VMD Tcl script that draws the C-alpha trace (Angstrom):
set ca {
  {-59.83 -48.41 3.59}
  {-58.89 -48.29 -0.14}
  {-60.48 -44.84 -0.45}
  {-58.26 -43.50 2.38}
  {-55.12 -44.89 0.70}
  {-56.10 -43.34 -2.67}
  {-56.77 -40.02 -0.95}
  {-53.33 -40.08 0.68}
  {-51.72 -40.85 -2.67}
  {-53.49 -37.95 -4.28}
  {-52.40 -35.55 -1.52}
  {-48.80 -36.76 -1.88}
  {-48.92 -36.23 -5.65}
  {-50.29 -32.68 -5.21}
  {-47.54 -31.82 -2.71}
  {-44.87 -33.32 -4.99}
  {-46.13 -31.37 -8.03}
  {-46.28 -28.15 -6.00}
  {-42.68 -28.66 -4.82}
  {-41.51 -29.46 -8.37}
  {-43.15 -26.38 -9.86}
  {-41.75 -24.19 -7.07}
  {-38.21 -25.57 -7.64}
  {-38.40 -24.97 -11.40}
  {-39.59 -21.41 -10.84}
  {-36.81 -20.74 -8.31}
  {-34.15 -22.08 -10.68}
  {-35.51 -19.91 -13.44}
  {-35.48 -16.87 -11.14}
  {-31.94 -17.63 -9.94}
  {-30.69 -17.98 -13.50}
  {-32.34 -14.68 -14.36}
  {-30.77 -12.94 -11.34}
  {-27.35 -14.47 -12.09}
  {-27.56 -13.11 -15.63}
  {-28.30 -9.63 -14.28}
  {-25.31 -9.82 -11.89}
  {-22.70 -10.37 -14.58}
  {-19.95 -7.69 -14.51}
  {-20.23 -5.23 -17.39}
  {-17.78 -2.49 -16.38}
  {-14.70 -1.94 -14.18}
  {-13.72 1.57 -13.09}
  {-10.28 2.40 -11.62}
  {-9.42 5.69 -9.85}
  {-6.41 7.06 -7.95}
  {-3.60 7.04 -10.53}
  {-3.15 8.88 -13.84}
  {-5.85 8.38 -16.46}
  {-3.44 6.27 -18.52}
  {-2.51 3.96 -15.62}
  {-6.13 3.67 -14.46}
  {-7.17 2.57 -17.93}
  {-4.30 0.10 -18.18}
  {-5.29 -1.62 -14.91}
  {-8.94 -1.67 -15.98}
  {-7.97 -3.44 -19.23}
  {-5.80 -5.95 -17.38}
  {-8.85 -6.86 -15.30}
  {-10.92 -7.39 -18.45}
  {-11.05 -11.14 -17.88}
  {-13.55 -10.47 -15.07}
  {-16.11 -9.04 -17.50}
  {-19.21 -11.31 -17.67}
  {-18.29 -13.07 -14.41}
  {-20.89 -13.05 -11.64}
  {-20.25 -10.00 -9.43}
  {-21.57 -11.83 -6.37}
  {-18.74 -14.39 -6.38}
  {-15.84 -11.96 -7.02}
  {-13.58 -11.19 -4.03}
  {-10.48 -9.07 -3.46}
  {-8.06 -11.89 -4.28}
  {-9.19 -11.70 -7.93}
  {-7.67 -8.21 -8.14}
  {-4.62 -8.48 -5.91}
  {-2.18 -10.23 -8.28}
  {-2.83 -7.74 -11.10}
  {-3.09 -4.50 -9.12}
  {-0.08 -5.10 -6.86}
  {2.20 -5.52 -9.88}
  {2.13 -1.73 -10.09}
  {4.74 -0.41 -7.63}
  {3.00 2.96 -7.40}
  {0.09 1.43 -5.49}
  {0.12 1.59 -1.70}
  {-3.32 0.06 -1.14}
  {-6.64 -0.40 -2.88}
  {-10.31 -0.87 -2.12}
  {-12.83 -2.79 -4.24}
  {-16.45 -1.65 -4.34}
  {-19.20 -3.76 -5.89}
  {-21.83 -1.51 -7.42}
  {-24.80 -3.77 -8.00}
  {-25.99 -5.08 -10.30}
  {-23.00 -5.14 -12.67}
  {-20.15 -2.67 -11.96}
  {-16.88 -2.78 -10.03}
  {-15.08 0.32 -8.74}
  {-11.45 0.09 -7.60}
  {-10.18 3.00 -5.51}
  {-6.37 3.16 -5.38}
  {-4.22 4.95 -2.82}
  {-0.96 5.99 -4.46}
  {2.25 5.28 -2.58}
  {4.17 8.23 -1.10}
  {7.69 8.74 -2.43}
  {10.08 8.93 0.53}
  {13.63 8.88 -0.82}
  {15.97 8.04 -3.69}
  {18.28 5.02 -3.67}
  {20.68 3.28 -6.04}
  {20.14 -0.38 -6.81}
  {22.39 -2.25 -9.26}
  {23.68 1.09 -10.57}
  {20.17 2.38 -11.28}
  {18.29 5.12 -9.49}
  {14.94 4.36 -7.83}
  {12.40 6.06 -5.61}
  {11.63 4.34 -2.31}
  {7.87 4.14 -1.84}
  {5.94 4.10 1.43}
  {4.77 0.63 0.34}
  {8.37 -0.62 0.67}
  {8.84 -1.00 -3.10}
  {11.44 0.50 -5.43}
  {9.93 2.65 -8.17}
  {11.68 3.62 -11.40}
  {13.18 7.10 -11.03}
  {11.93 9.90 -13.30}
  {12.48 13.32 -11.74}
  {12.97 14.54 -8.19}
  {10.28 17.21 -8.10}
  {9.81 16.74 -4.35}
  {13.55 17.21 -3.65}
  {13.76 13.95 -1.72}
  {16.86 12.83 0.21}
  {19.32 10.36 -1.30}
  {19.69 7.15 0.67}
  {23.03 5.32 0.50}
  {24.04 1.82 1.56}
  {22.52 -1.64 1.21}
  {19.29 -0.81 2.94}
  {16.20 -2.82 3.65}
  {13.32 -0.61 2.54}
  {11.24 -1.62 5.58}
  {14.04 -0.43 7.88}
  {14.19 2.88 6.02}
  {10.42 3.33 6.36}
  {10.78 2.67 10.12}
  {13.47 5.38 10.29}
  {11.21 7.78 8.37}
  {8.43 7.23 10.91}
  {10.83 7.99 13.77}
  {12.00 11.20 12.05}
  {8.37 12.25 11.56}
  {7.87 11.96 15.33}
  {10.99 14.02 16.04}
  {11.59 17.78 15.86}
  {13.67 17.30 12.71}
  {11.83 18.29 9.53}
  {12.28 15.46 7.01}
  {12.34 18.00 4.19}
  {15.53 19.48 5.68}
  {17.45 16.23 5.05}
  {19.66 15.96 1.96}
  {21.27 12.55 2.50}
  {20.81 9.45 4.65}
  {23.51 6.79 5.08}
  {22.94 3.21 6.18}
  {25.74 1.03 7.60}
  {25.91 -2.76 7.75}
  {25.95 -2.52 11.57}
  {22.37 -1.26 11.36}
  {23.31 2.34 12.15}
  {22.24 5.53 10.34}
  {23.80 8.91 9.61}
  {21.71 11.91 8.57}
  {23.01 14.90 6.64}
  {20.96 18.10 6.60}
  {20.70 20.62 3.79}
  {22.83 22.91 5.97}
  {25.67 20.38 5.53}
  {25.49 19.16 9.13}
  {26.18 15.44 9.61}
  {24.42 13.69 12.50}
  {25.97 10.33 13.43}
  {23.30 8.31 15.22}
  {23.71 5.41 17.65}
  {22.12 1.99 17.08}
  {19.36 2.59 19.63}
  {17.21 5.37 21.10}
  {16.96 7.05 17.69}
  {14.08 9.40 18.51}
  {15.79 10.80 21.61}
  {19.13 11.05 19.77}
  {17.67 12.93 16.80}
  {15.87 15.41 19.06}
  {19.04 15.90 21.12}
  {21.13 16.50 17.98}
  {18.69 19.12 16.65}
  {18.71 20.96 19.97}
  {22.52 21.01 19.88}
  {22.48 22.37 16.31}
  {20.10 25.14 17.41}
  {22.35 26.04 20.36}
  {24.68 28.99 19.78}
  {27.61 27.01 21.19}
  {27.41 24.49 18.34}
  {26.21 26.77 15.52}
  {29.45 26.43 13.51}
  {29.87 22.70 14.01}
  {29.36 20.44 10.99}
  {29.43 17.03 12.74}
  {27.37 15.86 15.71}
  {28.52 12.38 16.72}
  {26.24 10.52 19.15}
  {27.49 6.99 18.56}
  {28.96 6.54 22.04}
  {26.56 6.40 24.99}
  {26.60 9.53 27.18}
  {29.15 11.28 24.92}
  {28.84 14.01 22.30}
  {31.63 14.52 19.79}
  {31.26 17.64 17.66}
  {33.51 18.91 14.88}
  {33.68 22.10 12.88}
}
mol new
graphics top color blue
foreach p $ca { graphics top sphere $p radius 0.5 }
foreach p [lrange $ca 0 end-1] q [lrange $ca 1 end] { graphics top cylinder $p $q radius 0.2 }
display resetview
């Protein structure tokens, strides 16, 4: 009976030692793998070389952190400080590199805010004005940038070419006026904007209205035109 008990003890000791050695080896392997997965480089693309490098330096605190545990939230607060960025994608290039691909925001218009001139970006942010190389329209009034972006999307669906617009006016009632580069002012109603814009452009193209400089569609079922 004592021999059986001793044999069981020996088997237990062998199993315990095997488990202990296996655990130590696994820990050693994990530590080795963790060391290999430490971030060594961060690459940024999508903006100018200067701005890419600046963002890469601002993310320098991530160097030597384990790449496996890094997620997008680590980058968001730093990258989204730059108003030129519309969106970004983070790629982990194992074992130790990060690549950040940036989509630059599209400049849609020019607005004044607190007596300063800004671009309106497709990301809804105001961007410091430099030069109007794209010949963008000026947007007047106390606008909400999201509302302006919604209007831009409606215009893009219409037969009006956005590039033919020189000025856009926003009113506190929520209504818009559009002025073309041909000096024609379109006064839009509060609703049915797509249909109203298309109707106005067809009127402008009609010979009967070719000399008119104002197309007023503010009243339902009425068209007021002026020369």
